C-alpha positions in Angstrom: 86.1 94.3 91.6 89.2 92.3 92.4 92.7 94.0 92.4 96.1 92.3 92.9 99.7 93.4 92.6 103.0 91.6 92.3 105.6 90.6 89.8 106.2 87.7 87.3 109.2 85.4 87.0 111.0 88.1 84.9 110.5 90.5 87.8 108.1 92.6 85.8 105.7 94.1 88.2 102.1 95.3 87.7 98.7 95.8 89.2 95.9 93.7 87.7 92.1 93.9 88.1 89.2 91.6 87.4 85.4 91.9 87.5 84.9 88.2 88.0 88.1 86.9 89.6 88.8 84.8 86.4 89.7 87.2 83.6 92.4 89.8 84.6 93.6 93.0 82.9 96.7 95.1 83.6 96.3 98.7 84.7 97.4 101.0 82.0 99.3 103.5 84.3 101.2 101.1 86.5 102.1 103.5 89.4 105.4 101.9 90.5 107.4 102.2 87.3 109.9 99.4 87.3 109.5 99.0 91.1 107.2 96.6 92.9 103.6 96.8 94.2 103.9 95.0 97.6 100.5 95.5 99.1 97.0 96.5 98.2 93.9 97.1 100.4 90.4 98.6 100.0 89.0 101.1 102.5 85.7 102.9 102.2 85.7 102.7 98.4 89.4 103.7 98.0 92.1 101.3 96.9 95.5 101.9 98.5 98.7 100.3 97.2 102.1 100.4 98.8 105.5 99.5 97.3 108.6 101.0 95.8 109.2 102.9 92.6 111.9 102.4 90.0 114.3 104.4 92.2 113.6 102.1 95.2 111.8 104.9 97.0 108.8 103.8 99.1 105.4 105.1 97.8 101.7 105.0 98.5 99.3 105.2 95.6 95.5 105.7 95.6 92.7 104.7 93.3 88.9 105.2 93.4 88.2 102.5 90.9 91.2 100.0 91.1 92.3 100.9 87.5 93.5 104.5 87.6 96.1 105.4 90.2 97.6 108.6 91.6 100.5 109.1 93.9 99.7 109.9 97.5 100.7 113.4 98.7 103.6 114.2 100.9 106.6 112.1 101.8 105.2 109.3 103.9 108.5 107.4 104.2 111.0 110.3 103.9 113.5 110.5 101.1 115.6 107.4 101.8 115.4 104.2 99.7 113.0 101.6 101.0 109.7 100.0 100.5 106.1 100.0 101.8 105.6 96.4 102.7 102.1 96.4 104.3 98.9 98.4 104.0 96.1 97.8 106.5 92.9 99.7 106.9 90.5 99.6 109.8 87.1 101.1 110.3 86.5 103.3 113.3 
């Protein structure tokens, strides 16, 4: 599965996925509202996306299949406005 996030020239943001890298579909429950998905990575079968929501609050979202997303628990970046710019996973 291929997963990508970003925004178009109208600043409409989304996460898209593809089984073949050619035909892409939008996720139905875009996790960042009108905010931006800024980074996505895969680690041990879990997709992790970072960005900011419609209130410009930094968020981390998780998915087991790249199509259905749930918000990470806790306040990883506090309550101030900002954005998660990079997500990196390493195996130990």
